[in-house]
mmCIF entry with sequence, helices, sheets and N, C-alpha, C, O atoms, coordinates in Angstrom:
data_MODEL
# 
_entry.id   MODEL 
# 
_entity.id                         1 
_entity.type                       polymer 
_entity.pdbx_number_of_molecules   1 
# 
_entity_poly.entity_id                      1 
_entity_poly.type                           'polypeptide(L)' 
_entity_poly.nstd_linkage                   no 
_entity_poly.nstd_monomer                   no 
_entity_poly.pdbx_seq_one_letter_code       MTDEDAIAVRSMGFLSMSWDHRTIDGAEAAKFLARLRERIETTDFTSDLSQFE 
_entity_poly.pdbx_seq_one_letter_code_can   MTDEDAIAVRSMGFLSMSWDHRTIDGAEAAKFLARLRERIETTDFTSDLSQFE 
_entity_poly.pdbx_strand_id                 A 
# 
loop_
_entity_poly_seq.entity_id 
_entity_poly_seq.num 
_entity_poly_seq.mon_id 
_entity_poly_seq.hetero 
1 1  MET n 
1 2  THR n 
1 3  ASP n 
1 4  GLU n 
1 5  ASP n 
1 6  ALA n 
1 7  ILE n 
1 8  ALA n 
1 9  VAL n 
1 10 ARG n 
1 11 SER n 
1 12 MET n 
1 13 GLY n 
1 14 PHE n 
1 15 LEU n 
1 16 SER n 
1 17 MET n 
1 18 SER n 
1 19 TRP n 
1 20 ASP n 
1 21 HIS n 
1 22 ARG n 
1 23 THR n 
1 24 ILE n 
1 25 ASP n 
1 26 GLY n 
1 27 ALA n 
1 28 GLU n 
1 29 ALA n 
1 30 ALA n 
1 31 LYS n 
1 32 PHE n 
1 33 LEU n 
1 34 ALA n 
1 35 ARG n 
1 36 LEU n 
1 37 ARG n 
1 38 GLU n 
1 39 ARG n 
1 40 ILE n 
1 41 GLU n 
1 42 THR n 
1 43 THR n 
1 44 ASP n 
1 45 PHE n 
1 46 THR n 
1 47 SER n 
1 48 ASP n 
1 49 LEU n 
1 50 SER n 
1 51 GLN n 
1 52 PHE n 
1 53 GLU n 
# 
_struct_asym.id          A 
_struct_asym.entity_id   1 
# 
loop_
_struct_conf.conf_type_id 
_struct_conf.id 
_struct_conf.pdbx_PDB_helix_id 
_struct_conf.beg_label_comp_id 
_struct_conf.beg_label_asym_id 
_struct_conf.beg_label_seq_id 
_struct_conf.pdbx_beg_PDB_ins_code 
_struct_conf.end_label_comp_id 
_struct_conf.end_label_asym_id 
_struct_conf.end_label_seq_id 
_struct_conf.pdbx_end_PDB_ins_code 
_struct_conf.beg_auth_comp_id 
_struct_conf.beg_auth_asym_id 
_struct_conf.beg_auth_seq_id 
_struct_conf.end_auth_comp_id 
_struct_conf.end_auth_asym_id 
_struct_conf.end_auth_seq_id 
_struct_conf.pdbx_PDB_helix_class 
_struct_conf.details 
_struct_conf.pdbx_PDB_helix_length 
HELX_P HELX_P1 AA1 GLY A 26 ? THR A 42 ? GLY A 26 THR A 42 1 ? 17 
HELX_P HELX_P2 AA2 THR A 46 ? LEU A 49 ? THR A 46 LEU A 49 1 ? 4  
HELX_P HELX_P3 AA3 SER A 50 ? PHE A 52 ? SER A 50 PHE A 52 5 ? 3  
# 
_struct_conf_type.id          HELX_P 
_struct_conf_type.criteria    ? 
_struct_conf_type.reference   ? 
# 
loop_
_atom_site.group_PDB 
_atom_site.id 
_atom_site.type_symbol 
_atom_site.label_atom_id 
_atom_site.label_alt_id 
_atom_site.label_comp_id 
_atom_site.label_asym_id 
_atom_site.label_entity_id 
_atom_site.label_seq_id 
_atom_site.pdbx_PDB_ins_code 
_atom_site.Cartn_x 
_atom_site.Cartn_y 
_atom_site.Cartn_z 
_atom_site.occupancy 
_atom_site.B_iso_or_equiv 
_atom_site.pdbx_formal_charge 
_atom_site.auth_seq_id 
_atom_site.auth_comp_id 
_atom_site.auth_asym_id 
_atom_site.auth_atom_id 
_atom_site.pdbx_PDB_model_num 
ATOM 1   N N  . MET A 1 1  ? 26.488  8.610   7.906   1.00 0.00 ? 1  MET A N  1 
ATOM 2   C CA . MET A 1 1  ? 25.834  8.092   6.742   1.00 0.00 ? 1  MET A CA 1 
ATOM 3   C C  . MET A 1 1  ? 26.916  7.687   5.788   1.00 0.00 ? 1  MET A C  1 
ATOM 4   O O  . MET A 1 1  ? 27.965  8.326   5.715   1.00 0.00 ? 1  MET A O  1 
ATOM 5   N N  . THR A 1 2  ? 26.653  6.565   5.011   1.00 0.00 ? 2  THR A N  1 
ATOM 6   C CA . THR A 1 2  ? 27.702  6.067   4.010   1.00 0.00 ? 2  THR A CA 1 
ATOM 7   C C  . THR A 1 2  ? 27.123  6.594   2.604   1.00 0.00 ? 2  THR A C  1 
ATOM 8   O O  . THR A 1 2  ? 26.104  7.277   2.503   1.00 0.00 ? 2  THR A O  1 
ATOM 9   N N  . ASP A 1 3  ? 27.912  6.179   1.561   1.00 0.00 ? 3  ASP A N  1 
ATOM 10  C CA . ASP A 1 3  ? 27.544  6.673   0.244   1.00 0.00 ? 3  ASP A CA 1 
ATOM 11  C C  . ASP A 1 3  ? 26.339  5.889   -0.207  1.00 0.00 ? 3  ASP A C  1 
ATOM 12  O O  . ASP A 1 3  ? 25.685  6.339   -1.148  1.00 0.00 ? 3  ASP A O  1 
ATOM 13  N N  . GLU A 1 4  ? 25.970  4.729   0.386   1.00 0.00 ? 4  GLU A N  1 
ATOM 14  C CA . GLU A 1 4  ? 24.832  3.989   0.047   1.00 0.00 ? 4  GLU A CA 1 
ATOM 15  C C  . GLU A 1 4  ? 23.592  4.461   0.546   1.00 0.00 ? 4  GLU A C  1 
ATOM 16  O O  . GLU A 1 4  ? 22.535  4.234   -0.042  1.00 0.00 ? 4  GLU A O  1 
ATOM 17  N N  . ASP A 1 5  ? 23.679  5.211   1.774   1.00 0.00 ? 5  ASP A N  1 
ATOM 18  C CA . ASP A 1 5  ? 22.456  5.855   2.432   1.00 0.00 ? 5  ASP A CA 1 
ATOM 19  C C  . ASP A 1 5  ? 21.989  7.027   1.561   1.00 0.00 ? 5  ASP A C  1 
ATOM 20  O O  . ASP A 1 5  ? 22.750  7.736   0.901   1.00 0.00 ? 5  ASP A O  1 
ATOM 21  N N  . ALA A 1 6  ? 20.578  7.163   1.634   1.00 0.00 ? 6  ALA A N  1 
ATOM 22  C CA . ALA A 1 6  ? 20.041  8.286   0.963   1.00 0.00 ? 6  ALA A CA 1 
ATOM 23  C C  . ALA A 1 6  ? 18.580  8.713   1.660   1.00 0.00 ? 6  ALA A C  1 
ATOM 24  O O  . ALA A 1 6  ? 17.807  7.885   2.142   1.00 0.00 ? 6  ALA A O  1 
ATOM 25  N N  . ILE A 1 7  ? 18.380  9.917   1.631   1.00 0.00 ? 7  ILE A N  1 
ATOM 26  C CA . ILE A 1 7  ? 17.121  10.407  2.189   1.00 0.00 ? 7  ILE A CA 1 
ATOM 27  C C  . ILE A 1 7  ? 16.277  10.786  0.899   1.00 0.00 ? 7  ILE A C  1 
ATOM 28  O O  . ILE A 1 7  ? 16.687  11.550  0.025   1.00 0.00 ? 7  ILE A O  1 
ATOM 29  N N  . ALA A 1 8  ? 15.174  10.218  0.897   1.00 0.00 ? 8  ALA A N  1 
ATOM 30  C CA . ALA A 1 8  ? 14.177  10.401  -0.168  1.00 0.00 ? 8  ALA A CA 1 
ATOM 31  C C  . ALA A 1 8  ? 12.850  10.845  0.254   1.00 0.00 ? 8  ALA A C  1 
ATOM 32  O O  . ALA A 1 8  ? 12.283  10.343  1.224   1.00 0.00 ? 8  ALA A O  1 
ATOM 33  N N  . VAL A 1 9  ? 12.319  11.827  -0.495  1.00 0.00 ? 9  VAL A N  1 
ATOM 34  C CA . VAL A 1 9  ? 10.947  12.304  -0.314  1.00 0.00 ? 9  VAL A CA 1 
ATOM 35  C C  . VAL A 1 9  ? 9.992   11.531  -1.141  1.00 0.00 ? 9  VAL A C  1 
ATOM 36  O O  . VAL A 1 9  ? 10.140  11.468  -2.361  1.00 0.00 ? 9  VAL A O  1 
ATOM 37  N N  . ARG A 1 10 ? 8.918   10.881  -0.462  1.00 0.00 ? 10 ARG A N  1 
ATOM 38  C CA . ARG A 1 10 ? 7.995   9.992   -1.194  1.00 0.00 ? 10 ARG A CA 1 
ATOM 39  C C  . ARG A 1 10 ? 6.610   10.429  -0.755  1.00 0.00 ? 10 ARG A C  1 
ATOM 40  O O  . ARG A 1 10 ? 6.366   10.938  0.339   1.00 0.00 ? 10 ARG A O  1 
ATOM 41  N N  . SER A 1 11 ? 5.737   10.187  -1.700  1.00 0.00 ? 11 SER A N  1 
ATOM 42  C CA . SER A 1 11 ? 4.304   10.355  -1.420  1.00 0.00 ? 11 SER A CA 1 
ATOM 43  C C  . SER A 1 11 ? 3.818   9.203   -0.579  1.00 0.00 ? 11 SER A C  1 
ATOM 44  O O  . SER A 1 11 ? 4.109   8.051   -0.898  1.00 0.00 ? 11 SER A O  1 
ATOM 45  N N  . MET A 1 12 ? 3.113   9.464   0.450   1.00 0.00 ? 12 MET A N  1 
ATOM 46  C CA . MET A 1 12 ? 2.509   8.380   1.170   1.00 0.00 ? 12 MET A CA 1 
ATOM 47  C C  . MET A 1 12 ? 0.936   8.447   1.285   1.00 0.00 ? 12 MET A C  1 
ATOM 48  O O  . MET A 1 12 ? 0.315   9.509   1.238   1.00 0.00 ? 12 MET A O  1 
ATOM 49  N N  . GLY A 1 13 ? 0.377   7.251   1.435   1.00 0.00 ? 13 GLY A N  1 
ATOM 50  C CA . GLY A 1 13 ? -0.986  7.199   1.545   1.00 0.00 ? 13 GLY A CA 1 
ATOM 51  C C  . GLY A 1 13 ? -1.273  6.269   2.729   1.00 0.00 ? 13 GLY A C  1 
ATOM 52  O O  . GLY A 1 13 ? -0.494  5.336   2.926   1.00 0.00 ? 13 GLY A O  1 
ATOM 53  N N  . PHE A 1 14 ? -2.311  6.446   3.521   1.00 0.00 ? 14 PHE A N  1 
ATOM 54  C CA . PHE A 1 14 ? -2.690  5.653   4.539   1.00 0.00 ? 14 PHE A CA 1 
ATOM 55  C C  . PHE A 1 14 ? -3.999  4.938   4.279   1.00 0.00 ? 14 PHE A C  1 
ATOM 56  O O  . PHE A 1 14 ? -4.979  5.561   3.867   1.00 0.00 ? 14 PHE A O  1 
ATOM 57  N N  . LEU A 1 15 ? -4.025  3.640   4.515   1.00 0.00 ? 15 LEU A N  1 
ATOM 58  C CA . LEU A 1 15 ? -5.305  2.884   4.239   1.00 0.00 ? 15 LEU A CA 1 
ATOM 59  C C  . LEU A 1 15 ? -5.622  2.239   5.558   1.00 0.00 ? 15 LEU A C  1 
ATOM 60  O O  . LEU A 1 15 ? -4.728  1.596   6.110   1.00 0.00 ? 15 LEU A O  1 
ATOM 61  N N  . SER A 1 16 ? -6.774  2.343   6.106   1.00 0.00 ? 16 SER A N  1 
ATOM 62  C CA . SER A 1 16 ? -7.174  1.708   7.341   1.00 0.00 ? 16 SER A CA 1 
ATOM 63  C C  . SER A 1 16 ? -8.394  0.830   7.037   1.00 0.00 ? 16 SER A C  1 
ATOM 64  O O  . SER A 1 16 ? -9.146  1.048   6.087   1.00 0.00 ? 16 SER A O  1 
ATOM 65  N N  . MET A 1 17 ? -8.539  -0.178  7.910   1.00 0.00 ? 17 MET A N  1 
ATOM 66  C CA . MET A 1 17 ? -9.477  -1.189  7.626   1.00 0.00 ? 17 MET A CA 1 
ATOM 67  C C  . MET A 1 17 ? -9.991  -1.521  9.098   1.00 0.00 ? 17 MET A C  1 
ATOM 68  O O  . MET A 1 17 ? -9.247  -1.363  10.066  1.00 0.00 ? 17 MET A O  1 
ATOM 69  N N  . SER A 1 18 ? -11.211 -1.959  9.212   1.00 0.00 ? 18 SER A N  1 
ATOM 70  C CA . SER A 1 18 ? -11.765 -2.483  10.479  1.00 0.00 ? 18 SER A CA 1 
ATOM 71  C C  . SER A 1 18 ? -12.677 -3.574  10.082  1.00 0.00 ? 18 SER A C  1 
ATOM 72  O O  . SER A 1 18 ? -13.366 -3.499  9.065   1.00 0.00 ? 18 SER A O  1 
ATOM 73  N N  . TRP A 1 19 ? -12.684 -4.559  10.856  1.00 0.00 ? 19 TRP A N  1 
ATOM 74  C CA . TRP A 1 19 ? -13.650 -5.828  10.751  1.00 0.00 ? 19 TRP A CA 1 
ATOM 75  C C  . TRP A 1 19 ? -13.982 -6.416  12.044  1.00 0.00 ? 19 TRP A C  1 
ATOM 76  O O  . TRP A 1 19 ? -13.293 -6.205  13.042  1.00 0.00 ? 19 TRP A O  1 
ATOM 77  N N  . ASP A 1 20 ? -14.959 -7.106  12.046  1.00 0.00 ? 20 ASP A N  1 
ATOM 78  C CA . ASP A 1 20 ? -15.496 -7.807  13.187  1.00 0.00 ? 20 ASP A CA 1 
ATOM 79  C C  . ASP A 1 20 ? -14.612 -9.130  13.276  1.00 0.00 ? 20 ASP A C  1 
ATOM 80  O O  . ASP A 1 20 ? -14.651 -10.009 12.416  1.00 0.00 ? 20 ASP A O  1 
ATOM 81  N N  . HIS A 1 21 ? -13.866 -9.169  14.337  1.00 0.00 ? 21 HIS A N  1 
ATOM 82  C CA . HIS A 1 21 ? -12.962 -10.303 14.528  1.00 0.00 ? 21 HIS A CA 1 
ATOM 83  C C  . HIS A 1 21 ? -13.733 -11.656 14.699  1.00 0.00 ? 21 HIS A C  1 
ATOM 84  O O  . HIS A 1 21 ? -13.159 -12.742 14.623  1.00 0.00 ? 21 HIS A O  1 
ATOM 85  N N  . ARG A 1 22 ? -14.972 -11.525 14.918  1.00 0.00 ? 22 ARG A N  1 
ATOM 86  C CA . ARG A 1 22 ? -15.754 -12.868 14.885  1.00 0.00 ? 22 ARG A CA 1 
ATOM 87  C C  . ARG A 1 22 ? -16.044 -13.376 13.579  1.00 0.00 ? 22 ARG A C  1 
ATOM 88  O O  . ARG A 1 22 ? -16.341 -14.563 13.448  1.00 0.00 ? 22 ARG A O  1 
ATOM 89  N N  . THR A 1 23 ? -15.989 -12.595 12.595  1.00 0.00 ? 23 THR A N  1 
ATOM 90  C CA . THR A 1 23 ? -16.257 -13.076 11.290  1.00 0.00 ? 23 THR A CA 1 
ATOM 91  C C  . THR A 1 23 ? -15.077 -13.244 10.394  1.00 0.00 ? 23 THR A C  1 
ATOM 92  O O  . THR A 1 23 ? -15.016 -14.155 9.568   1.00 0.00 ? 23 THR A O  1 
ATOM 93  N N  . ILE A 1 24 ? -14.096 -12.310 10.578  1.00 0.00 ? 24 ILE A N  1 
ATOM 94  C CA . ILE A 1 24 ? -12.863 -12.453 9.725   1.00 0.00 ? 24 ILE A CA 1 
ATOM 95  C C  . ILE A 1 24 ? -11.684 -12.678 10.718  1.00 0.00 ? 24 ILE A C  1 
ATOM 96  O O  . ILE A 1 24 ? -11.424 -11.907 11.642  1.00 0.00 ? 24 ILE A O  1 
ATOM 97  N N  . ASP A 1 25 ? -10.979 -13.851 10.418  1.00 0.00 ? 25 ASP A N  1 
ATOM 98  C CA . ASP A 1 25 ? -9.818  -14.120 11.160  1.00 0.00 ? 25 ASP A CA 1 
ATOM 99  C C  . ASP A 1 25 ? -8.608  -13.071 10.975  1.00 0.00 ? 25 ASP A C  1 
ATOM 100 O O  . ASP A 1 25 ? -8.380  -12.692 9.826   1.00 0.00 ? 25 ASP A O  1 
ATOM 101 N N  . GLY A 1 26 ? -7.919  -12.640 11.897  1.00 0.00 ? 26 GLY A N  1 
ATOM 102 C CA . GLY A 1 26 ? -6.816  -11.708 11.812  1.00 0.00 ? 26 GLY A CA 1 
ATOM 103 C C  . GLY A 1 26 ? -5.913  -12.080 10.756  1.00 0.00 ? 26 GLY A C  1 
ATOM 104 O O  . GLY A 1 26 ? -5.538  -11.221 9.958   1.00 0.00 ? 26 GLY A O  1 
ATOM 105 N N  . ALA A 1 27 ? -5.471  -13.449 10.657  1.00 0.00 ? 27 ALA A N  1 
ATOM 106 C CA . ALA A 1 27 ? -4.570  -13.885 9.676   1.00 0.00 ? 27 ALA A CA 1 
ATOM 107 C C  . ALA A 1 27 ? -5.136  -13.716 8.248   1.00 0.00 ? 27 ALA A C  1 
ATOM 108 O O  . ALA A 1 27 ? -4.401  -13.362 7.325   1.00 0.00 ? 27 ALA A O  1 
ATOM 109 N N  . GLU A 1 28 ? -6.338  -13.952 8.091   1.00 0.00 ? 28 GLU A N  1 
ATOM 110 C CA . GLU A 1 28 ? -6.981  -13.641 6.602   1.00 0.00 ? 28 GLU A CA 1 
ATOM 111 C C  . GLU A 1 28 ? -6.992  -12.195 6.423   1.00 0.00 ? 28 GLU A C  1 
ATOM 112 O O  . GLU A 1 28 ? -6.745  -11.799 5.284   1.00 0.00 ? 28 GLU A O  1 
ATOM 113 N N  . ALA A 1 29 ? -7.234  -11.326 7.334   1.00 0.00 ? 29 ALA A N  1 
ATOM 114 C CA . ALA A 1 29 ? -7.174  -9.905  7.087   1.00 0.00 ? 29 ALA A CA 1 
ATOM 115 C C  . ALA A 1 29 ? -5.780  -9.408  6.780   1.00 0.00 ? 29 ALA A C  1 
ATOM 116 O O  . ALA A 1 29 ? -5.592  -8.492  5.979   1.00 0.00 ? 29 ALA A O  1 
ATOM 117 N N  . ALA A 1 30 ? -4.841  -10.002 7.403   1.00 0.00 ? 30 ALA A N  1 
ATOM 118 C CA . ALA A 1 30 ? -3.403  -9.596  7.246   1.00 0.00 ? 30 ALA A CA 1 
ATOM 119 C C  . ALA A 1 30 ? -2.907  -10.117 5.821   1.00 0.00 ? 30 ALA A C  1 
ATOM 120 O O  . ALA A 1 30 ? -2.073  -9.489  5.167   1.00 0.00 ? 30 ALA A O  1 
ATOM 121 N N  . LYS A 1 31 ? -3.491  -11.329 5.384   1.00 0.00 ? 31 LYS A N  1 
ATOM 122 C CA . LYS A 1 31 ? -3.132  -11.727 4.004   1.00 0.00 ? 31 LYS A CA 1 
ATOM 123 C C  . LYS A 1 31 ? -3.814  -10.685 2.955   1.00 0.00 ? 31 LYS A C  1 
ATOM 124 O O  . LYS A 1 31 ? -3.196  -10.243 1.987   1.00 0.00 ? 31 LYS A O  1 
ATOM 125 N N  . PHE A 1 32 ? -5.084  -10.364 3.246   1.00 0.00 ? 32 PHE A N  1 
ATOM 126 C CA . PHE A 1 32 ? -5.696  -9.364  2.369   1.00 0.00 ? 32 PHE A CA 1 
ATOM 127 C C  . PHE A 1 32 ? -4.943  -8.159  2.344   1.00 0.00 ? 32 PHE A C  1 
ATOM 128 O O  . PHE A 1 32 ? -4.704  -7.736  1.213   1.00 0.00 ? 32 PHE A O  1 
ATOM 129 N N  . LEU A 1 33 ? -4.491  -7.473  3.339   1.00 0.00 ? 33 LEU A N  1 
ATOM 130 C CA . LEU A 1 33 ? -3.804  -6.223  3.347   1.00 0.00 ? 33 LEU A CA 1 
ATOM 131 C C  . LEU A 1 33 ? -2.471  -6.387  2.596   1.00 0.00 ? 33 LEU A C  1 
ATOM 132 O O  . LEU A 1 33 ? -2.072  -5.521  1.817   1.00 0.00 ? 33 LEU A O  1 
ATOM 133 N N  . ALA A 1 34 ? -1.798  -7.511  2.845   1.00 0.00 ? 34 ALA A N  1 
ATOM 134 C CA . ALA A 1 34 ? -0.447  -7.740  2.240   1.00 0.00 ? 34 ALA A CA 1 
ATOM 135 C C  . ALA A 1 34 ? -0.702  -7.856  0.738   1.00 0.00 ? 34 ALA A C  1 
ATOM 136 O O  . ALA A 1 34 ? 0.081   -7.290  -0.025  1.00 0.00 ? 34 ALA A O  1 
ATOM 137 N N  . ARG A 1 35 ? -1.650  -8.488  0.296   1.00 0.00 ? 35 ARG A N  1 
ATOM 138 C CA . ARG A 1 35 ? -1.970  -8.562  -1.196  1.00 0.00 ? 35 ARG A CA 1 
ATOM 139 C C  . ARG A 1 35 ? -2.389  -7.179  -1.785  1.00 0.00 ? 35 ARG A C  1 
ATOM 140 O O  . ARG A 1 35 ? -1.940  -6.768  -2.855  1.00 0.00 ? 35 ARG A O  1 
ATOM 141 N N  . LEU A 1 36 ? -3.244  -6.517  -1.047  1.00 0.00 ? 36 LEU A N  1 
ATOM 142 C CA . LEU A 1 36 ? -3.597  -5.147  -1.454  1.00 0.00 ? 36 LEU A CA 1 
ATOM 143 C C  . LEU A 1 36 ? -2.371  -4.251  -1.550  1.00 0.00 ? 36 LEU A C  1 
ATOM 144 O O  . LEU A 1 36 ? -2.263  -3.462  -2.489  1.00 0.00 ? 36 LEU A O  1 
ATOM 145 N N  . ARG A 1 37 ? -1.500  -4.348  -0.658  1.00 0.00 ? 37 ARG A N  1 
ATOM 146 C CA . ARG A 1 37 ? -0.236  -3.440  -0.610  1.00 0.00 ? 37 ARG A CA 1 
ATOM 147 C C  . ARG A 1 37 ? 0.531   -3.890  -1.845  1.00 0.00 ? 37 ARG A C  1 
ATOM 148 O O  . ARG A 1 37 ? 1.038   -3.026  -2.560  1.00 0.00 ? 37 ARG A O  1 
ATOM 149 N N  . GLU A 1 38 ? 0.646   -5.124  -2.134  1.00 0.00 ? 38 GLU A N  1 
ATOM 150 C CA . GLU A 1 38 ? 1.439   -5.594  -3.240  1.00 0.00 ? 38 GLU A CA 1 
ATOM 151 C C  . GLU A 1 38 ? 0.852   -5.023  -4.605  1.00 0.00 ? 38 GLU A C  1 
ATOM 152 O O  . GLU A 1 38 ? 1.573   -4.531  -5.473  1.00 0.00 ? 38 GLU A O  1 
ATOM 153 N N  . ARG A 1 39 ? -0.521  -5.136  -4.707  1.00 0.00 ? 39 ARG A N  1 
ATOM 154 C CA . ARG A 1 39 ? -1.156  -4.608  -5.940  1.00 0.00 ? 39 ARG A CA 1 
ATOM 155 C C  . ARG A 1 39 ? -0.977  -3.204  -6.088  1.00 0.00 ? 39 ARG A C  1 
ATOM 156 O O  . ARG A 1 39 ? -0.709  -2.743  -7.198  1.00 0.00 ? 39 ARG A O  1 
ATOM 157 N N  . ILE A 1 40 ? -1.110  -2.387  -4.966  1.00 0.00 ? 40 ILE A N  1 
ATOM 158 C CA . ILE A 1 40 ? -0.937  -0.932  -5.033  1.00 0.00 ? 40 ILE A CA 1 
ATOM 159 C C  . ILE A 1 40 ? 0.488   -0.476  -5.511  1.00 0.00 ? 40 ILE A C  1 
ATOM 160 O O  . ILE A 1 40 ? 0.662   0.458   -6.293  1.00 0.00 ? 40 ILE A O  1 
ATOM 161 N N  . GLU A 1 41 ? 1.551   -1.284  -4.920  1.00 0.00 ? 41 GLU A N  1 
ATOM 162 C CA . GLU A 1 41 ? 2.923   -0.834  -5.041  1.00 0.00 ? 41 GLU A CA 1 
ATOM 163 C C  . GLU A 1 41 ? 3.391   -1.305  -6.430  1.00 0.00 ? 41 GLU A C  1 
ATOM 164 O O  . GLU A 1 41 ? 4.406   -0.781  -6.888  1.00 0.00 ? 41 GLU A O  1 
ATOM 165 N N  . THR A 1 42 ? 2.738   -2.258  -7.148  1.00 0.00 ? 42 THR A N  1 
ATOM 166 C CA . THR A 1 42 ? 3.280   -2.778  -8.409  1.00 0.00 ? 42 THR A CA 1 
ATOM 167 C C  . THR A 1 42 ? 2.444   -2.382  -9.614  1.00 0.00 ? 42 THR A C  1 
ATOM 168 O O  . THR A 1 42 ? 2.839   -2.581  -10.763 1.00 0.00 ? 42 THR A O  1 
ATOM 169 N N  . THR A 1 43 ? 1.304   -1.828  -9.328  1.00 0.00 ? 43 THR A N  1 
ATOM 170 C CA . THR A 1 43 ? 0.432   -1.457  -10.495 1.00 0.00 ? 43 THR A CA 1 
ATOM 171 C C  . THR A 1 43 ? 0.757   -0.099  -11.013 1.00 0.00 ? 43 THR A C  1 
ATOM 172 O O  . THR A 1 43 ? 0.822   0.863   -10.247 1.00 0.00 ? 43 THR A O  1 
ATOM 173 N N  . ASP A 1 44 ? 0.981   0.015   -12.403 1.00 0.00 ? 44 ASP A N  1 
ATOM 174 C CA . ASP A 1 44 ? 1.290   1.291   -12.893 1.00 0.00 ? 44 ASP A CA 1 
ATOM 175 C C  . ASP A 1 44 ? -0.045  2.161   -13.233 1.00 0.00 ? 44 ASP A C  1 
ATOM 176 O O  . ASP A 1 44 ? -0.747  1.886   -14.206 1.00 0.00 ? 44 ASP A O  1 
ATOM 177 N N  . PHE A 1 45 ? -0.313  3.163   -12.405 1.00 0.00 ? 45 PHE A N  1 
ATOM 178 C CA . PHE A 1 45 ? -1.495  4.011   -12.476 1.00 0.00 ? 45 PHE A CA 1 
ATOM 179 C C  . PHE A 1 45 ? -1.315  5.204   -13.431 1.00 0.00 ? 45 PHE A C  1 
ATOM 180 O O  . PHE A 1 45 ? -2.129  6.126   -13.430 1.00 0.00 ? 45 PHE A O  1 
ATOM 181 N N  . THR A 1 46 ? -0.249  5.183   -14.241 1.00 0.00 ? 46 THR A N  1 
ATOM 182 C CA . THR A 1 46 ? 0.108   6.311   -15.038 1.00 0.00 ? 46 THR A CA 1 
ATOM 183 C C  . THR A 1 46 ? -1.053  6.806   -15.952 1.00 0.00 ? 46 THR A C  1 
ATOM 184 O O  . THR A 1 46 ? -1.391  7.988   -16.028 1.00 0.00 ? 46 THR A O  1 
ATOM 185 N N  . SER A 1 47 ? -1.636  5.769   -16.645 1.00 0.00 ? 47 SER A N  1 
ATOM 186 C CA . SER A 1 47 ? -2.775  6.058   -17.635 1.00 0.00 ? 47 SER A CA 1 
ATOM 187 C C  . SER A 1 47 ? -3.941  6.525   -16.848 1.00 0.00 ? 47 SER A C  1 
ATOM 188 O O  . SER A 1 47 ? -4.608  7.445   -17.322 1.00 0.00 ? 47 SER A O  1 
ATOM 189 N N  . ASP A 1 48 ? -4.297  5.975   -15.628 1.00 0.00 ? 48 ASP A N  1 
ATOM 190 C CA . ASP A 1 48 ? -5.356  6.420   -14.824 1.00 0.00 ? 48 ASP A CA 1 
ATOM 191 C C  . ASP A 1 48 ? -5.237  7.813   -14.422 1.00 0.00 ? 48 ASP A C  1 
ATOM 192 O O  . ASP A 1 48 ? -6.220  8.555   -14.420 1.00 0.00 ? 48 ASP A O  1 
ATOM 193 N N  . LEU A 1 49 ? -4.011  8.222   -14.063 1.00 0.00 ? 49 LEU A N  1 
ATOM 194 C CA . LEU A 1 49 ? -3.796  9.426   -13.339 1.00 0.00 ? 49 LEU A CA 1 
ATOM 195 C C  . LEU A 1 49 ? -3.551  10.583  -14.439 1.00 0.00 ? 49 LEU A C  1 
ATOM 196 O O  . LEU A 1 49 ? -3.574  11.757  -14.070 1.00 0.00 ? 49 LEU A O  1 
ATOM 197 N N  . SER A 1 50 ? -3.326  10.267  -15.732 1.00 0.00 ? 50 SER A N  1 
ATOM 198 C CA . SER A 1 50 ? -3.008  11.181  -16.749 1.00 0.00 ? 50 SER A CA 1 
ATOM 199 C C  . SER A 1 50 ? -4.052  12.226  -16.924 1.00 0.00 ? 50 SER A C  1 
ATOM 200 O O  . SER A 1 50 ? -3.714  13.342  -17.318 1.00 0.00 ? 50 SER A O  1 
ATOM 201 N N  . GLN A 1 51 ? -5.429  11.919  -16.633 1.00 0.00 ? 51 GLN A N  1 
ATOM 202 C CA . GLN A 1 51 ? -6.390  12.852  -16.779 1.00 0.00 ? 51 GLN A CA 1 
ATOM 203 C C  . GLN A 1 51 ? -6.396  13.965  -15.897 1.00 0.00 ? 51 GLN A C  1 
ATOM 204 O O  . GLN A 1 51 ? -7.108  14.948  -16.102 1.00 0.00 ? 51 GLN A O  1 
ATOM 205 N N  . PHE A 1 52 ? -5.594  13.847  -14.876 1.00 0.00 ? 52 PHE A N  1 
ATOM 206 C CA . PHE A 1 52 ? -5.515  14.910  -13.790 1.00 0.00 ? 52 PHE A CA 1 
ATOM 207 C C  . PHE A 1 52 ? -4.339  15.837  -13.997 1.00 0.00 ? 52 PHE A C  1 
ATOM 208 O O  . PHE A 1 52 ? -4.110  16.691  -13.141 1.00 0.00 ? 52 PHE A O  1 
ATOM 209 N N  . GLU A 1 53 ? -3.639  15.741  -14.986 1.00 0.00 ? 53 GLU A N  1 
ATOM 210 C CA . GLU A 1 53 ? -2.485  16.564  -15.438 1.00 0.00 ? 53 GLU A CA 1 
ATOM 211 C C  . GLU A 1 53 ? -2.953  17.930  -15.914 1.00 0.00 ? 53 GLU A C  1 
ATOM 212 O O  . GLU A 1 53 ? -2.136  18.753  -16.328 1.00 0.00 ? 53 GLU A O  1 
# 
């Protein structure tokens, strides 16, 4: 390990999705999942989660 390497503990969540390949193209589903991941990773949920403190 170098000085730049680090081990970090992070919360993880798993999201699964299924669809009928005859109605939704795999490329469209991948775009949807990429956009969803971006929204989840960049949205500040602090105010929404404060009620659970």
